N, C-alpha and C positions, 0 to 999 in steps of 0.2 A: 504494500500500500504506500503510495507516495504522499508527500506532505500536504498536497492540496485536497486530500480526501475529506478532512474535517470542514474545510471551506465549502466543498461541494455538498456535503451533508446539510450545512446550514442554508445553502441556496435552495436545496430540495425542500427544506422546511418552509422557507419564504414562499416558494412557488405553491406549495400545498396550502398554506394559510391564505395567501392572496387569492388563489383561484376559488377556494371555498367562500371567502368573504365577498368577492366580486360576483360570484354566481348567485349567492343569497341576495345581494343588493339588486341584481337584475331580475330577481324572482324567477330563476330558472332551476329546474330539477337537473340532476345529473344526466338523465336521459335527454332532456331538451337541449342542454349544452352540448352533449355528444353529437346530437343530430345537427345542430346549428354549426358546429365547428368541423364536423367530419372526423372527429377523434372518437374512437370506440368508447363505449361506456365503461368497459372493463379497464381500459387504459386510464380513463378519467378517474375512476375509483382508486386505482393504484397511485396516481399522481396526487390526489387529494389526501391519501394516506401517507404520502412522503416516501413511498416504496419504489417509485419508478424513476429511473434515470431517463429523462425525456429529451427528445431532440429539439433543436432550436426551431425547426420548421413546425413541430407540433405546438410549441409555445406561441409561435406567430399565429397559427390557426385559432388557438384559444383566445389570444388577445383580440384578434379581429372579431370573433364571435361575441366576446364580452364588451366590444367597443371601447377598449382601453389600449394604451401603449404597451408594447412589449416590456418596457422597463417596469411598468406597474406590476408585472407578474414576478419578476426576479428580485426586486428591491426589497430590502428589509422592511417589514410592515411599519416600523416606527421611524423609518427614514423616508420622507417624502420629497427630498431635494433631488430633482432629476439632473442637476449639474454636478452632483457628487455621488454617483451610484456605486462604482468600484466593487462590483459583485462578479465572482467567478461563475460563468454560465456554461462552460464546456471544458472537458478534459479529454485528451486523446488517449490512445492505447500506449503511447510512449510517455513515461513519467516526465513531467516538465512541459509537455504540450498543453496549452490552455488558451481560453478566450475569456477575457474579462470585460464586461460592459462598464465603461468608465462614466459615461454621461449620456444624457438624452436632451435634445432641444426641439422646440417646435419648428415645423416647416409647414408644407401643405398639411402634413399630418405630424411628422416627427423626423428628427435626425438622430441617429445613434452613433456614438463614438466608442470604438472598441480597441483594446490592445490585445494582440494575438502573439503567441509564441509557439512555434512548431519545432520540435526536435528533429534531427536528421531522420529521414524516412517517413515522417508523419504526413498524413494527407487529411484534409477536411473537404468532403464533397457536399455541395449545397444544391438544393432543388432550385428551379427557376422561381424568382419572385414575381409578384404581380406586375403588370404593365405599369410603367411610370416610375418604378423603383430604380435606383442607381447606387453604385458603390464607388468610393474613392479609397485607394490604397496607397500607403506610404511605407516603404521598407526602411526600418531603422538599423537593423543588423542582419548579416547573412544575406542569403539570396532566396527569393520566393519565385516559384513557378506558378503562375496563374493560368488555369485552363478554363477557357470559355468555349463550350461545346467541343469542337475538335481542334481549336487553336491554342497553342501554348505561348505564353509571354513570360520571359525571364526578367525579373526585376532585381537589381543589385541594391545594396544599401544606398540610400539617398535618392532612389528613383521612385516614381509614383505612376499610378494608372487609374483612370476613371472609366467606368463602363455601365451600360444598362444591364441590370442584374435579372432581367426577365428571361434569361437563358440559363441552362444548367451550367454551373461553374464549380471550380474546386481550387483550393489553395494547397500547394505541395512544397515540401522542403526536400529537394534532391541533393542538397549540399552535405558537407561533413560537419558543419557547426549549426547551432540553433539559429533560427530565423525569428526576428521580432519585427512585427509590422503593425501599423495603425490602420484601422478600417472604419470609414464613415459609411453608414447606410442611410440614404436619403429616401424617405418614404413619402 
């Protein structure tokens, strides 16, 4: 077990508490939220119990169904400041690979600021986002391979890339050292 596991457990608790609270506020049953979000009721029950390691895509679906920002789901319930979220939201299979949601700002809907770290050999595959969404990446350390559908883009430290994220995409570290990058998601 790597050191981020306790942080991950607390985020699962935040997600559990927030989804339950927001579902009750919206006067939705688990079945109604499952149907509205496209997330199975069984998975929703496990998420609300804090037992399910949930994907970022699933959290996006739940946030949209609850008509709240993604950050409202993972933020500590007693911390309502979107400019200082700093919550671990994803860990990879390689210890040290992680994604931390740092902040969120209003846009047409929202802008999310993420700090990512991928250890050598790590990959994070993302589903296509909704039309109109985009991402901005900035590599701080190492080298990032950005795969958008069938095209690969190699970004070295100090380089950036902006793209419409309504296509299947992935972030990959093909290098020998850890890659750190900042990711803005414009919603």
